[in-house]
C-alpha positions, 0 to 999 in steps of 0.5 A: 500500500505504501509503495502504491501511494508513493507511485501516485505521489510521484506521478502527481508531482510529474503531472503538476510540473508538466501540466502547469507550464503547458496550460500557461503556454497555451494561454499565452499563445491564445492571447496573441489572437485576443490582443489582435482582436482588441486592437481591431476593436480600437479602430471603432469600426464595427464592420472591420470587427465583425469581418475579422470575427467571422474570419477567425471562425472561418479560418479556424474551421477550415485550416487551423483545426485541421493542422492541429488535429493532424499534428496530434499524431506526433503525440502518439508516434514521438511520445511512444518512440521516446518511451521506447528510447528510439530517439532518432525516430522522434526527429524523423517523425517531426520532419514527416509531420512538417512536410505533411502539414505544409503540403496541406497548407496549399489547398487551404490557402487556395480555399481562403482566396474564396472566403467571401464567396463561401460566406455569402453562400451561407448567408453572410453580409457581403461587406462583412464577407469582403473584410473576412476575405482580406483578413484570411488572405493576409493570414496565409503566411501564418498558416504555414508558420502554424504548421511548423510551430505545431510540429515543433511544439509536439516534438518538445512536448513528447519529451517533456521539454516544456519550459522552452515552450513557456519561455518562447510563448511569453517572448512572442507575446511580448513582441506581438503587442508592439508589432500589432500596435504598430501595424494596426494603429500606428501605420493604419494597415488595419485588417491587413496589419492585424493578419500580418502581425499574427503571421510575424509573431507565429513565425518568430515563435517557430524560429525561436523553437527551431533555434532552441532545438538546433542548439540545445544539448537537451535535444542532442539525442532526438535531433536527427538530420533530414533524410529519405526516412522522413519521406518514407515515414509520411504514410505512417504519419498519415495513418494516424494524422487523418483520424486524429484530424477528424477527431478534432475537426468533428468536435470543433465544427459542431460548435460552428454548426450550433452558432449558425443555427443560433442565427436562425432563431427569433431575435438572432442578434440577442440569441447569437450574442448570448451563445457567443459569450457563453462559448467564449467563457467555456473556451477560455476554461478549455485551455486547462483540460486541454493542457491536462490532456496534453500532459496525460498524452505525454505520460501515457505515450511515454510509459506505453512506449517504455513497456510500462502499462501500470504506470500509464494507468496511474497517469490516467487516474492521477490526471483524471482526479486533478481534472475533476477537482479543477472543474468542480472548483471552477464551476462553483466559482463561476456559479457563485458570481453568475449574476454579475459575470455577464456584465463583464462581456456586455452592458446590455441588461437583456443579454446579461440576464440571459447569460445568468440563466445559462449558468447551470448549463455552462457549469455542466459544460465545464465539468464535462470539458474537464473529463473530455480533455483528459480522455481525449489526451489518453486517446492521442497518447494510446493511438486510438484516434480512429475510435475517437473519430467515430465517437465524435461523429456519433456523439455530435452529428447523430445525437447532439446537433439533431437534438439541439435543432429539435429542442431549439426550434420544435420545443422552442427552448431557443438558445438553451435548447441549442446548448442542451443538445450540444452538452448532451453530445459532449456528455455522450462523447465523454461516456464513450471515451470513458468506456473505451478507457475503462475496458482498455487492455493496457498490457496489449496497448503497451505491446502495440506501442512497442511494435509501433516504436520499433517498426522498421528497425533491423 
């Protein structure tokens, strides 16, 4: 019993020292977009702000979610290779990821040139769509930087090299503020300046991490020269990257579908505003469960690759308990000030009161998100993204979204109906992930991880 308790205590320390910097780094990266949007807001032009807001949603759905999802394959490949001490393969897989993601950027870039036409097609205002198109086009350099950055982030993450991520995220944010101010407000490049500032900042972050990887002694074992092996590993990367991308995209897209449905409700300005603010609140919190998911993904993939299934199980339990504690604390805190928090986002009393009535559902979402973030990390670390894609497809598109439509438009629950349907889909997704994790044969997973890590060795 004493030995078991020591193992759990040791794992808690590992998770905290790994998870806290990851969550902070993710938040710092997100603040790049927040600051950009704030400076656009200071132009006092509602058309520009609306266009950029729509563009952010559009590029997230059509580009960044896809690249983020595909990069998740490295959490399996590099994490398990690191655990199996196949250090040279980590560098090889990272090159494969970069090449694959950069290739995917080209068709996405072409799509972004038609942003206005696509937005008009789904009923958006032409003037707003034109602003969104300009922002999307000037954001294309950022797309390529993001592809490289996500590859380097996963390379470091799977080796638990978190402090460089945290440090360079802070440095990038510190540089982004004056760069963005100069381009948007000082030189009056407006929307174009905002997109270019984001691109410059993402490229700087990628360059900083690349230089660290190239020169740091910490990366000596895993730093590999570019070779034909990186090209030949691309099919292996894609076998995991495609279901990994589907797993992420199906979840992200469901939120955009719900937002579109809110525009069809009676009094859409109020309903859509309420939903957008509620999404903003839960999205800000989601960095914590996503960071915990990245932590458990690293720990599980490393231990499975090393052939330690029991340690992988301990990591899952520890991160799961921390996720439960965090979500309860956040939910109780938010619920305690739910009558006033709506005014932090708007001075409109009607919208603020509407948000106050949504707090039970928001708190429930936060509880579910914490479970979901951790269990999604387990899926990436174990390598069963294909199952995850099927779970997300069924949870959101067979159950969640149809239920949202029925509750909102047939039962006339309006925005609450949309949210209840979405929460129901997320709850089903969490339940199915929990079921898969509970009945996982960890010894078998460890064998599969070793086989994957040693594949191709002579």
